[in-house]
KOLVOSE-248031 format. One record per atom (N, C-alpha, C): residue in one letter; x, y, z. Coordinates in steps of 0.2 Angstrom, whole numbers, padded with zeros to 4 digits, always signed. Layout:
N
AXYZ/...
This chain:
398
X+0355+0019+0166/X+0355+0013+0162/X+0359+0013+0156/X+0363+0007+0155/X+0368+0007+0150/X+0365+0006+0143/X+0368+0008+0137/X+0365+0008+0131/X+0363+0001+0129/X+0367-0004+0131/X+0366-0011+0129/X+0359-0013+0132/X+0358-0011+0138/X+0352-0013+0142/X+0346-0009+0139/X+0347-0003+0136/X+0342+0001+0133/X+0340-0003+0126/X+0345-0006+0123/X+0344-0009+0117/X+0340-0016+0118/X+0342-0019+0124/X+0339-0025+0126/X+0331-0024+0127/X+0330-0019+0130/X+0323-0017+0132/X+0319-0014+0126/X+0322-0010+0123/X+0319-0006+0117/X+0323-0007+0111/X+0321-0012+0107/X+0325-0013+0101/X+0323-0008+0095/X+0328-0006+0091/X+0327+0000+0087/X+0321-0002+0082/X+0317+0003+0080/X+0312+0003+0076/X+0314+0004+0068/X+0309+0004+0064/X+0310+0005+0057/X+0313+0011+0055/X+0310+0017+0057/X+0313+0024+0055/X+0317+0027+0061/X+0321+0031+0059/X+0325+0035+0065/X+0321+0038+0070/X+0315+0041+0067/X+0311+0045+0072/X+0305+0041+0075/X+0305+0035+0074/X+0300+0031+0077/X+0302+0028+0084/X+0297+0025+0087/X+0298+0023+0094/X+0302+0017+0093/X+0305+0015+0099/X+0309+0009+0099/X+0305+0004+0102/X+0307-0003+0101/X+0303-0008+0102/X+0301-0010+0109/X+0297-0015+0110/X+0294-0016+0117/X+0298-0019+0122/X+0296-0017+0128/X+0300-0020+0134/X+0298-0027+0135/X+0303-0031+0136/X+0302-0039+0136/X+0297-0040+0143/X+0292-0043+0141/X+0287-0044+0147/X+0290-0049+0152/X+0294-0053+0150/X+0297-0059+0154/X+0303-0057+0158/X+0305-0050+0157/X+0311-0048+0161/X+0309-0047+0168/X+0313-0049+0173/X+0312-0048+0180/X+0316-0042+0182/X+0313-0039+0188/X+0316-0034+0191/X+0323-0036+0194/X+0328-0032+0195/X+0334-0035+0197/X+0333-0038+0204/X+0336-0043+0205/X+0336-0047+0212/X+0340-0044+0217/X+0337-0044+0223/X+0341-0041+0229/X+0346-0046+0231/X+0351-0043+0234/X+0356-0047+0237/X+0354-0051+0243/X+0357-0057+0245/X+0355-0061+0250/X+0355-0057+0257/X+0349-0056+0260/X+0349-0052+0266/X+0353-0054+0272/X+0355-0061+0272/X+0359-0064+0277/X+0366-0061+0277/X+0368-0059+0271/X+0375-0056+0270/X+0375-0049+0271/X+0369-0046+0271/X+0370-0038+0272/X+0371-0036+0279/X+0375-0031+0280/X+0377-0028+0286/X+0370-0025+0289/X+0370-0025+0296/X+0364-0021+0299/X+0365-0014+0298/X+0359-0010+0296/X+0360-0003+0294/X+0362+0001+0300/X+0366+0006+0299/X+0368+0011+0304/X+0362+0016+0305/X+0363+0020+0311/X+0357+0025+0312/X+0357+0030+0307/X+0362+0032+0304/X+0362+0036+0298/X+0359+0033+0292/X+0360+0027+0291/X+0356+0023+0285/X+0349+0023+0287/X+0347+0022+0293/X+0340+0021+0295/X+0337+0028+0293/X+0340+0034+0295/X+0337+0040+0294/X+0337+0042+0287/X+0342+0040+0283/X+0342+0041+0276/X+0336+0037+0273/X+0334+0031+0275/X+0329+0027+0273/X+0322+0030+0274/X+0322+0033+0280/X+0315+0036+0282/X+0314+0042+0278/X+0320+0046+0276/X+0319+0052+0272/X+0317+0049+0265/X+0320+0044+0263/X+0318+0041+0256/X+0311+0039+0256/X+0308+0036+0261/X+0301+0035+0261/X+0297+0041+0260/X+0299+0047+0263/X+0295+0053+0262/X+0296+0055+0255/X+0302+0054+0252/X+0303+0056+0245/X+0298+0052+0240/X+0297+0046+0242/X+0293+0042+0237/X+0285+0042+0239/X+0283+0047+0243/X+0276+0047+0244/X+0272+0049+0238/X+0266+0048+0238/X+0262+0049+0232/X+0262+0056+0230/X+0262+0061+0235/X+0263+0068+0233/X+0269+0070+0230/X+0275+0067+0232/X+0281+0068+0228/X+0281+0064+0222/X+0278+0059+0221/X+0278+0055+0215/X+0274+0059+0210/X+0269+0062+0212/X+0265+0067+0208/X+0269+0073+0206/X+0273+0075+0210/X+0277+0081+0208/X+0282+0079+0202/X+0285+0073+0203/X+0289+0071+0197/X+0285+0070+0191/X+0279+0067+0191/X+0275+0067+0186/X+0273+0073+0182/X+0272+0078+0187/X+0271+0085+0184/X+0277+0088+0180/X+0283+0086+0182/X+0289+0088+0178/X+0288+0085+0171/X+0286+0078+0171/X+0286+0075+0164/X+0281+0079+0160/X+0275+0080+0162/X+0270+0084+0158/X+0271+0091+0157/X+0275+0094+0161/X+0278+0101+0160/X+0282+0101+0153/X+0287+0096+0153/X+0292+0095+0148/X+0288+0093+0141/X+0283+0089+0142/X+0279+0087+0136/X+0275+0093+0133/X+0273+0097+0138/X+0270+0103+0135/X+0274+0108+0131/X+0281+0108+0134/X+0286+0112+0130/X+0287+0109+0123/X+0288+0103+0123/X+0289+0100+0116/X+0283+0101+0111/X+0277+0100+0114/X+0272+0101+0110/X+0271+0108+0107/X+0275+0113+0110/X+0275+0120+0108/X+0281+0121+0104/X+0285+0116+0102/X+0291+0117+0098/X+0297+0118+0102/X+0297+0118+0109/X+0303+0119+0112/X+0307+0112+0114/X+0313+0113+0117/X+0317+0107+0119/X+0315+0105+0126/X+0315+0098+0127/X+0313+0096+0134/X+0320+0096+0138/X+0319+0097+0144/X+0325+0097+0149/X+0325+0090+0152/X+0328+0085+0148/X+0329+0078+0150/X+0332+0077+0157/X+0337+0082+0158/X+0340+0081+0165/X+0335+0082+0171/X+0330+0087+0170/X+0325+0088+0175/X+0321+0082+0175/X+0319+0079+0170/X+0315+0073+0170/X+0318+0067+0173/X+0324+0066+0171/X+0328+0060+0174/X+0329+0061+0182/X+0331+0067+0184/X+0332+0069+0191/X+0325+0068+0195/X+0320+0070+0192/X+0313+0069+0196/X+0312+0062+0196/X+0313+0058+0191/X+0311+0051+0191/X+0315+0048+0196/X+0322+0049+0196/X+0327+0045+0200/X+0326+0047+0208/X+0324+0053+0209/X+0324+0056+0216/X+0317+0054+0219/X+0312+0055+0215/X+0305+0054+0218/X+0301+0048+0216/X+0303+0044+0211/X+0299+0039+0209/X+0303+0032+0208/X+0309+0032+0207/X+0312+0026+0204/X+0311+0020+0209/X+0313+0021+0215/X+0313+0015+0220/X+0305+0012+0220/X+0301+0017+0221/X+0294+0015+0222/X+0291+0011+0216/X+0293+0013+0210/X+0291+0010+0204/X+0294+0003+0204/X+0300+0003+0205/X+0304-0004+0205/X+0301-0009+0210/X+0299-0006+0216/X+0296-0011+0221/X+0289-0013+0219/X+0285-0009+0215/X+0279-0012+0213/X+0279-0016+0207/X+0283-0014+0202/X+0283-0017+0195/X+0290-0016+0192/X+0294-0021+0192/X+0301-0020+0189/X+0300-0018+0181/X+0295-0021+0178/X+0295-0020+0171/X+0293-0013+0169/X+0288-0010+0173/X+0287-0003+0172/X+0293+0001+0173/X+0297-0001+0178/X+0303+0003+0180/X+0308+0003+0174/X+0309-0003+0171/X+0314-0003+0166/X+0311+0000+0159/X+0305+0000+0158/X+0302+0004+0152/X+0302+0011+0153/X+0301+0014+0159/X+0301+0021+0160/X+0308+0023+0159/X+0313+0020+0162/X+0320+0022+0162/X+0322+0021+0155/X+0320+0016+0151/X+0322+0016+0144/X+0319+0022+0140/X+0313+0024+0141/X+0310+0029+0138/X+0314+0036+0139/X+0316+0037+0146/X+0319+0043+0148/X+0326+0043+0145/X+0330+0037+0145/X+0336+0037+0142/X+0336+0038+0135/X+0331+0035+0131/X+0330+0036+0124/X+0329+0043+0122/X+0325+0047+0126/X+0324+0054+0125/X+0330+0058+0126/X+0333+0057+0131/X+0339+0060+0133/X+0345+0060+0128/X+0346+0054+0125/X+0351+0053+0121/X+0349+0054+0113/X+0343+0055+0112/X+0340+0056+0106/X+0339+0050+0102/X+0339+0044+0105/X+0338+0038+0102/X+0330+0037+0100/X+0326+0041+0104/X+0319+0041+0103/X+0317+0048+0102/X+0312+0049+0097/X+0310+0056+0096/X+0307+0059+0103/X+0308+0065+0104/X+0307+0068+0111/X+0299+0067+0113/X+0295+0069+0108/X+0288+0068+0110/X+0286+0061+0111/X+0288+0057+0107/X+0287+0050+0108/X+0290+0047+0115/X+0296+0049+0117/X+0299+0047+0123/X+0295+0050+0129/X+0293+0056+0128/X+0289+0059+0134/X+0282+0056+0134/X+0279+0054+0129/X+0272+0051+0129/X+0273+0044+0132/X+0278+0041+0130/X+0279+0034+0134/X+0280+0035+0141/X+0284+0040+0143/X+0286+0041+0150/X+0279+0043+0154/X+0275+0047+0151/X+0269+0050+0154/X+0264+0044+0155/X+0263+0040+0149/X+0257+0035+0149/X+0259+0029+0153/X+0266+0027+0153/X+0268+0022+0157/X+0268+0023+0165/X+0269+0030+0166/X+0268+0032+0173/X+0261+0032+0175/X+0257+0034+0171/X+0249+0033+0173/X+0247+0026+0174/X+0250+0021+0170/X+0249+0014+0171/X+0252+0012+0178/X+0258+0015+0180/X+0260+0013+0186/X+0256+0016+0192/X+0253+0022+0191/X+0249+0025+0196/X+0242+0021+0197/X+0240+0018+0191/X+0234+0013+0192/X+0236+0007+0196/X+0242+0004+0195/X+0244-0002+0199/X+0245+0001+0206/X+0248+0007+0207/X+0249+0009+0214/X+0242+0010+0218/X+0237+0012+0214/X+0230+0013+0217/X+0228+0006+0220/X+0229+0001+0215/X+0227-0006+0217/X+0230-0008+0223/X+0237-0007+0223/X+0241-0009+0229/X+0239-0006+0235/X+0237+0001+0235/X+0235+0004+0241/X+0228+0002+0243/X+0224+0000+0239/X+0217-0003+0241/X+0218-0009+0245/X+0223-0014+0243/X+0224-0020+0246/X+0227-0019+0253/X+0232-0014+0253/X+0235-0012+0260/X+0230-0009+0265/X+0225-0005+0262/X+0220-0003+0267/X+0216-0008+0270/X+0214-0013+0265/X+0210-0019+0268/X+0214-0022+0273/X+0221-0023+0272/X+0225-0027+0277/X+0225-0022+0284/X+0226-0016+0283/X+0226-0011+0289/X+0220-0012+0293/X+0214-0012+0289/X+0208-0012+0293/X+0207-0019+0296/X+0210-0024+0293/X+0209-0031+0297/X+0213-0031+0303/X+0219-0027+0303/X+0223-0026+0309/X+0220-0021+0314/X+0215-0017+0312/X+0212-0012+0316/X+0216-0006+0316/X+0220-0005+0311/X+0224+0001+0310/X+0220+0006+0306/X+0215+0009+0308/X+0211+0014+0304/X+0214+0020+0302/X+0219+0023+0306/X+0222+0029+0305/X+0226+0028+0298/X+0230+0023+0298/X+0234+0021+0293/X+0230+0020+0286/X+0225+0017+0287/X+0220+0015+0282/X+0217+0022+0279/X+0216+0027+0283/X+0213+0033+0281/X+0218+0037+0277/X+0225+0037+0280/X+0230+0040+0276/X+0231+0038+0269/X+0231+0031+0269/X+0232+0028+0262/X+0226+0030+0257/X+0220+0030+0260/X+0214+0032+0256/X+0215+0039+0253/X+0218+0043+0258/X+0219+0050+0255/X+0224+0050+0249/X+0228+0045+0249/X+0233+0045+0243/X+0229+0043+0237/X+0224+0038+0238/X+0220+0036+0232/X+0216+0042+0230/X+0213+0046+0234/X+0209+0051+0232/X+0214+0057+0228/X+0220+0057+0231/X+0225+0062+0228/X+0226+0060+0221/X+0228+0053+0220/X+0229+0051+0213/X+0223+0051+0209/X+0217+0050+0211/X+0211+0051+0207/X+0210+0058+0205/X+0211+0063+0210/X+0210+0070+0208/X+0215+0072+0203/X+0221+0070+0203/X+0226+0073+0199/X+0228+0069+0193/X+0226+0062+0193/X+0228+0058+0187/X+0221+0055+0184/X+0218+0051+0188/X+0212+0047+0185/X+0206+0051+0183/X+0204+0056+0186/X+0198+0059+0184/X+0199+0064+0178/X+0205+0068+0178/X+0206+0071+0172/X+0207+0067+0166/X+0210+0061+0166/X+0210+0056+0161/X+0203+0053+0159/X+0199+0052+0164/X+0192+0050+0163/X+0188+0055+0160/X+0189+0061+0161/X+0185+0066+0158/X+0187+0066+0150/X+0193+0065+0149/X+0195+0065+0141/X+0191+0059+0138/X+0191+0053+0141/X+0187+0047+0138/X+0180+0049+0138/X+0177+0052+0143/X+0170+0054+0143/X+0169+0059+0137/X+0173+0063+0136/X+0172+0068+0130/X+0173+0064+0124/X+0178+0060+0123/X+0179+0056+0117/X+0173+0052+0115/X+0170+0048+0120/X+0165+0043+0119/X+0158+0046+0121/X+0158+0053+0122/X+0152+0056+0124/X+0148+0053+0130/X+0151+0051+0135/X+0148+0048+0141/X+0146+0053+0146/X+0140+0054+0148/X+0137+0059+0153/X+0133+0055+0158/X+0132+0059+0163/X+0127+0057+0168/X+0130+0050+0172/X+0125+0045+0172/X+0127+0039+0175/X+0132+0035+0171/X+0133+0037+0165/X+0138+0033+0161/X+0145+0036+0161/X+0145+0042+0164/X+0152+0046+0165/X+0157+0042+0169/X+0163+0041+0166/X+0168+0037+0170/X+0170+0041+0176/X+0171+0048+0175/X+0173+0052+0180/X+0168+0052+0186/X+0162+0052+0184/X+0157+0052+0190/X+0157+0046+0193/X+0158+0040+0190/X+0158+0034+0193/X+0164+0033+0198/X+0170+0036+0196/X+0175+0035+0200/X+0174+0039+0207/X+0171+0045+0206/X+0169+0049+0212/X+0164+0046+0216/X+0159+0042+0213/X+0154+0039+0217/X+0157+0033+0221/X+0162+0029+0217/X+0165+0024+0221/X+0169+0026+0227/X+0173+0032+0226/X+0177+0035+0232/X+0172+0037+0237/X+0166+0040+0236/X+0162+0042+0241/X+0159+0036+0245/X+0157+0031+0242/X+0154+0025+0246/X+0160+0022+0250/X+0166+0021+0247/X+0172+0018+0250/X+0173+0023+0257/X+0173+0029+0256/X+0175+0033+0262/X+0170+0033+0267/X+0163+0032+0265/X+0158+0031+0270/X+0159+0025+0274/X+0161+0020+0270/X+0162+0013+0274/X+0168+0013+0278/X+0173+0017+0276/X+0179+0018+0280/X+0177+0022+0286/X+0174+0027+0286/X+0172+0031+0292/X+0168+0027+0297/X+0163+0023+0294/X+0158+0019+0298/X+0161+0013+0300/X+0168+0011+0299/X+0171+0005+0301/X+0167-0001+0298/X+0165+0000+0292/X+0162-0006+0288/X+0167-0009+0283/X+0172-0013+0286/X+0177-0015+0282/X+0175-0020+0276/X+0170-0024+0277/X+0168-0028+0272/X+0165-0024+0266/X+0161-0019+0268/X+0158-0015+0263/X+0163-0011+0259/X+0168-0009+0263/X+0174-0005+0259/X+0177-0010+0254/X+0178-0016+0256/X+0181-0021+0252/X+0177-0022+0246/X+0171-0023+0247/X+0166-0024+0241/X+0167-0018+0236/X+0166-0012+0239/X+0166-0006+0235/X+0172-0004+0232/X+0178-0007+0233/X+0184-0006+0230/X+0183-0007+0222/X+0178-0012+0221/X+0177-0013+0213/X+0174-0008+0210/X+0170-0004+0213/X+0167+0002+0210/X+0172+0007+0208/X+0177+0008+0212/X+0182+0013+0211/X+0187+0010+0206/X+0190+0004+0207/X+0195+0001+0204/X+0193+0000+0196/X+0187-0003+0195/X+0185-0005+0188/X+0183+0001+0184/X+0181+0007+0188/X+0179+0013+0184/X+0186+0016+0182/X+0191+0015+0186/X+0198+0018+0183/X+0201+0013+0178/X+0200+0007+0179/X+0202+0002+0174/X+0199+0004+0167/X+0192+0006+0167/X+0189+0007+0161/X+0192+0013+0157/X+0195+0018+0161/X+0199+0023+0157/X+0204+0020+0153/X+0208+0015+0155/X+0214+0013+0152/X+0212+0008+0146/X+0206+0005+0147/X+0203+0001+0141/X+0201+0005+0136/X+0197+0010+0137/X+0194+0015+0132/X+0200+0019+0129/X+0205+0021+0133/X+0211+0025+0130/X+0214+0020+0125/X+0216+0014+0126/X+0219+0010+0122/X+0215+0009+0116/X+0208+0007+0117/X+0204+0006+0111/X+0203+0012+0107/X+0203+0018+0110/X+0202+0025+0107/X+0208+0026+0102/X+0214+0025+0105/X+0220+0026+0101/X+0220+0021+0095/X+0218+0015+0096/X+0217+0010+0090/X+0213+0013+0085/X+0207+0016+0087/X+0203+0019+0082/X+0206+0025+0078/X+0210+0029+0082/X+0214+0035+0079/X+0219+0033+0075/X+0223+0027+0077/X+0228+0025+0072/X+0226+0022+0066/X+0220+0019+0066/X+0217+0016+0060/X+0215+0022+0055/X+0212+0027+0058/X+0211+0033+0054/X+0217+0036+0051/X+0222+0037+0056/X+0229+0040+0053/X+0232+0036+0048/X+0232+0029+0049/X+0235+0025+0044/X+0232+0025+0037/X+0225+0026+0037/X+0222+0026+0031/X+0223+0033+0028/X+0225+0038+0032/X+0226+0045+0029/X+0233+0046+0028/X+0238+0041+0029/X+0245+0042+0028/X+0248+0047+0033/X+0246+0048+0039/X+0249+0052+0043/X+0254+0049+0048/X+0260+0047+0045/X+0265+0043+0048/X+0267+0046+0055/X+0268+0053+0056/X+0270+0056+0062/X+0265+0055+0067/X+0259+0056+0066/X+0254+0055+0071/X+0254+0047+0073/X+0255+0043+0069/X+0255+0036+0071/X+0260+0034+0076/X+0266+0037+0075/X+0271+0035+0080/X+0269+0037+0087/X+0267+0043+0087/X+0265+0046+0094/X+0259+0042+0097/X+0254+0041+0093/X+0248+0038+0096/X+0250+0030+0098/X+0254+0027+0094/X+0256+0021+0096/X+0260+0021+0103/X+0264+0026+0104/X+0267+0026+0111/X+0261+0027+0116/X+0256+0031+0115/X+0251+0032+0120/X+0247+0026+0121/X+0245+0023+0115/X+0241+0017+0116/X+0245+0011+0120/X+0251+0010+0118/X+0255+0005+0122/X+0256+0007+0129/X+0257+0013+0131/X+0258+0015+0138/X+0252+0014+0142/X+0246+0016+0139/X+0239+0015+0143/X+0238+0007+0143/X+0239+0003+0138/X+0238-0004+0138/X+0241-0008+0144/X+0247-0005+0146/X+0251-0009+0151/X+0248-0009+0157/X+0243-0005+0159/X+0240-0005+0165/X+0236-0011+0166/X+0233-0013+0161/X+0228-0019+0161/X+0229-0025+0157/X+0235-0025+0154/X+0237-0031+0150/X+0237-0038+0154/X+0240-0037+0160/X+0240-0044+0164/X+0233-0046+0166/X+0229-0041+0168/X+0222-0043+0170/X+0218-0046+0165/X+0219-0043+0159/X+0215-0046+0153/X+0217-0053+0152/X+0223-0055+0153/X+0225-0062+0152/X+0221-0067+0156/X+0218-0065+0161/X+0213-0069+0165/X+0207-0070+0162/X+0205-0067+0156/X+0199-0068+0153/X+0200-0073+0147/X+0199-0071+0141/X+0201-0075+0135/X+0208-0074+0133/X+0212-0079+0135/X+0219-0078+0134/X+0222-0077+0127/X+0219-0080+0122/X+0221-0079+0115/X+0219-0072+0113/X+0214-0069+0115/X+0212-0063+0113/X+0217-0058+0117/X+0219-0059+0123/X+0223-0055+0127/X+0230-0055+0123/X+0232-0061+0121/X+0239-0061+0118/X+0239-0058+0112/X+0234-0058+0108/X+0234-0054+0101/X+0234-0047+0102/X+0230-0045+0108/X+0230-0037+0109/X+0237-0035+0111/X+0241-0039+0115/X+0247-0038+0117/X+0252-0037+0111/X+0251-0042+0106/X+0255-0042+0100/X+0253-0035+0096/X+0247-0034+0095/X+0245-0028+0091/X+0248-0021+0094/X+0248-0021+0101/X+0250-0014+0104/X+0257-0014+0106/X+0261-0020+0104/X+0268-0019+0105/X+0271-0014+0101/X+0276-0011+0103/X+0280-0006+0100/X+0284-0008+0094/X+0285-0015+0093/X+0288-0017+0087/X+0284-0019+0082/X+0277-0018+0083/X+0272-0019+0078/X+0271-0013+0074/X+0270-0014+0067/X+0269-0009+0063/X+0262-0006+0064/X+0262+0001+0067/X+0255+0004+0069/X+0250+0004+0063/X+0252+0004+0057/X+0247+0003+0051/X+0244-0003+0051/X+0246-0008+0055/X+0243-0015+0055/X+0237-0015+0060/X+0236-0010+0064/X+0231-0009+0069/X+0225-0007+0066/X+0220-0011+0066/X+0213-0010+0064/X+0208-0009+0069/X+0204-0004+0069/X+0200-0003+0075/X+0195-0009+0076/X+0192-0011+0071/X+0187-0017+0072/X+0190-0023+0075/X+0196-0024+0073/X+0199-0030+0076/X+0201-0029+0084/X+0203-0023+0085/X+0205-0022+0092/X+0199-0022+0096/X+0193-0019+0094/X+0187-0019+0097/X+0184-0026+0099/X+0185-0030+0094/X+0182-0037+0095/X+0186-0041+0100/X+0193-0040+0099/X+0198-0043+0104/X+0196-0041+0111/X+0195-0034+0112/X+0194-0032+0119/X+0187-0035+0121/X+0182-0035+0117/X+0176-0038+0119/X+0177-0046+0121/X+0181-0049+0117/X+0182-0056+0119/X+0186-0057+0126/X+0191-0053+0127/X+0195-0053+0133/X+0190-0051+0139/X+0186-0046+0138/X+0182-0043+0144/X+0177-0048+0145/X+0174-0051+0140/X+0168-0056+0141/X+0171-0062+0145/X+0177-0064+0143/X+0180-0069+0147/X+0181-0068+0154/X+0183-0062+0156/X+0183-0060+0163/X+0176-0060+0166/X+0171-0058+0163/X+0164-0058+0165/X+0162-0065+0167/X+0163-0069+0162/X+0161-0076+0163/X+0164-0079+0169/X+0170-0078+0170/X+0174-0081+0175/X+0171-0079+0182/X+0169-0072+0182/X+0166-0070+0189/X+0159-0073+0190/X+0155-0074+0184/X+0149-0078+0185/X+0150-0085+0188/X+0156-0088+0187/X+0157-0094+0190/X+0160-0093+0197/X+0164-0088+0198/X+0167-0087+0205/X+0162-0085+0210/X+0157-0081+0209/X+0152-0079+0214/X+0148-0084+0217/X+0145-0089+0213/X+0141-0094+0216/X+0145-0099+0219/X+0151-0100+0216/X+0156-0105+0220/X+0158-0102+0227/X+0159-0096+0227/X+0160-0093+0234/X+0155-0094+0239/X+0148-0093+0236/X+0143-0094+0241/X+0142-0102+0243/X+0144-0106+0239/X+0144-0113+0241/X+0149-0115+0247/X+0154-0111+0247/X+0159-0111+0252/X+0158-0107+0258/X+0152-0104+0258/X+0150-0099+0263/X+0154-0093+0264/X+0157-0091+0258/X+0161-0085+0258/X+0157-0079+0255/X+0152-0076+0259/X+0148-0071+0256/X+0151-0065+0254/X+0156-0063+0257/X+0159-0056+0255/X+0163-0058+0248/X+0166-0063+0248/X+0170-0065+0242/X+0165-0065+0236/X+0159-0068+0237/X+0154-0069+0232/X+0151-0062+0230/X+0150-0057+0235/X+0148-0051+0233/X+0153-0047+0229/X+0160-0048+0231/X+0165-0045+0227/X+0166-0047+0220/X+0165-0054+0219/X+0165-0057+0212/X+0159-0054+0208/X+0153-0054+0211/X+0147-0052+0207/X+0148-0045+0205/X+0150-0041+0210/X+0151-0033+0208/X+0157-0033+0203/X+0162-0036+0203/X+0167-0036+0199/X+0165-0038+0192/X+0161-0044+0191/X+0158-0046+0185/X+0154-0040+0182/X+0150-0037+0186/X+0145-0032+0184/X+0149-0026+0181/X+0155-0024+0185/X+0159-0018+0182/X+0162-0020+0176/X+0164-0026+0174/X+0167-0028+0168/X+0161-0028+0163/X+0155-0030+0165/X+0149-0029+0160/X+0148-0022+0158/X+0149-0017+0163/X+0148-0010+0162/X+0154-0008+0157/X+0160-0011+0158/X+0166-0009+0154/X+0164-0009+0146/X+0160-0014+0144/X+0159-0014+0137/X+0152-0012+0135/X+0149-0007+0139/X+0142-0005+0138/X+0141-0002+0132/X+0146+0002+0129/X+0146+0005+0123/X+0145+0000+0117/X+0149-0006+0118/X+0148-0011+0113/X+0141-0014+0113/X+0139-0015+0119/X+0132-0018+0120/X+0127-0014+0117/X+0127-0008+0118/X+0122-0003+0115/X+0123-0003+0108/X+0129-0003+0105/X+0130-0003+0098/X+0127-0009+0094/X+0128-0015+0098/X+0127-0021+0095/X+0120-0024+0096/X+0117-0023+0102/X+0111-0025+0104/X+0105-0020+0105/X+0107-0014+0105/X+0102-0009+0105/X+0101-0006+0112/X+0099+0000+0113/X+0098+0003+0119/X+0093-0001+0124/X+0088-0003+0121/X+0083-0007+0126/X+0086-0013+0129/X+0089-0017+0124/X+0092-0023+0127/X+0098-0022+0132/X+0101-0016+0131/X+0107-0014+0135/X+0104-0012+0142/X+0098-0009+0142/X+0095-0008+0149/X+0092-0014+0152/X+0090-0019+0148/X+0088-0025+0151/X+0094-0029+0154/X+0099-0029+0151/X+0105-0032+0153/X+0108-0029+0159/X+0108-0022+0159/X+0110-0019+0165/X+0105-0020+0171/X+0099-0020+0170/X+0094-0022+0176/X+0095-0029+0178/X+0097-0034+0174/X+0098-0041+0176/X+0104-0041+0180/X+0109-0037+0178/X+0116-0037+0181/X+0115-0035+0189/X+0111-0030+0189/X+0109-0027+0196/X+0105-0032+0200/X+0100-0036+0197/X+0097-0041+0200/X+0101-0047+0202/X+0106-0049+0198/X+0110-0054+0199/X+0114-0053+0206/X+0117-0046+0206/X+0121-0045+0212/X+0117-0045+0218/X+0111-0043+0218/X+0106-0043+0224/X+0105-0050+0226/X+0104-0054+0221/X+0102-0061+0222/X+0108-0065+0225/X+0114-0063+0223/X+0120-0066+0226/X+0121-0063+0233/X+0120-0057+0234/X+0121-0054+0240/X+0116-0057+0246/X+0110-0059+0243/X+0105-0062+0248/X+0105-0070+0248/X+0111-0073+0244/X+0112-0080+0244/X+0106-0084+0241/X+0103-0081+0236/X+0098-0084+0232/X+0101-0088+0226/X+0104-0093+0228/X+0108-0097+0223/X+0104-0099+0216/X+0098-0102+0217/X+0094-0104+0211/X+0092-0098+0207/X+0089-0093+0210/X+0087-0087+0207/X+0093-0083+0203/X+0099-0083+0207/X+0105-0080+0204/X+0107-0084+0198/X+0106-0091+0198/X+0109-0095+0192/X+0104-0093+0186/X+0098-0092+0187/X+0094-0091+0181/X+0095-0084+0178/X+0096-0079+0183/X+0098-0072+0180/X+0105-0072+0177/X+0109-0076+0179/X+0116-0076+0176/X+0116-0079+0169/X+0112-0084+0169/X+0111-0087+0162/X+0108-0083+0157/X+0103-0078+0159/X+0101-0073+0154/X+0106-0068+0153/X+0110-0066+0157/X+0115-0061+0156/X+0120-0064+0151/X+0122-0070+0152/X+0128-0073+0148/X+0125-0074+0141/X+0119-0076+0141/X+0116-0077+0134/X+0116-0071+0130/X+0114-0065+0133/X+0115-0059+0130/X+0122-0057+0128/X+0127-0058+0132/X+0134-0056+0131/X+0137-0060+0126/X+0134-0067+0125/X+0137-0071+0120/X+0135-0068+0113/X+0131-0064+0112/X+0129-0061+0106/X+0134-0055+0104/X+0138-0053+0109/X+0143-0047+0107/X+0149-0050+0104/X+0150-0047+0098/X+0156-0050+0094/X+0162-0045+0094/
């Protein structure tokens, strides 16, 4: 990546050791040439492409990621990072895969690596950006694999579906569950509230459905796994906002820079999804987490409230979508929307308990479960009454 492109993506920040500014959300991935003008690939080129597909497998992408975390560990211990190793691992084992899935992620990761390599970005900040942006990419990769599995099952290609599900399990074991355990520890989530446990439960019921050829059940259960993983990124961004607020008040400037990079990287996984809820709240979160924002301006209470608004917007939309799907005789779509709405309700369970109390939180959870059952059984009138009770409670969350 050329220096002018780096500056275009990451504009310089206030102090020399701080992060560089945010990647432009409106930038597009480079466009491919007109296929009609391309020559037909030779046998050697086909073989090279097949080898490239192997290189960009989830296993190999995880190998590249492990290179990043290894170098991050060195820097935390006061050593220098081997940026050539980081760049080589990314280019050889990840670059094309990231580009194909999300060009903005690709540009951001490349800019972070280039900034660390050239010294334009503090090493630990650059590595945290690379690490957390890659984790956000892996979340999007998981979502993409889930969709591909559903398509494979529709075609009757169960073996390919199984192979892709193994990749999701691999990502969960090596990336999502360890990160979930950190959020569990930070927020003291145990038992049925544990995010790590919920991810494992989602994977278990998905695998059972896959084994038993129950593709509709598999499609519904995606929400258990996906939204449990989503919760990691929401709570990570929210948690770093809390830490930045504390660090800002304590005048710990160096910590602020690093935590801002981590918060920004985690937030990228979910920022587009959140815009489908309360759009104004989502835009403000995007502004606050942007790398060109002064991290001292981030206040935990504001971030928490904005997340509540954005996620409540998502919940309300699914309470509209589920009964609408039933009216169109799309029972599976209705169940998916109902479960998705419930998973977003679970997303802000901590806030529900804090603001409404443990007992009301239990009642709301029981109503959510009842609503899903009513939608599943096509009991439209009963579901409507239960939905109204749920939304009335949620309206009290600020």
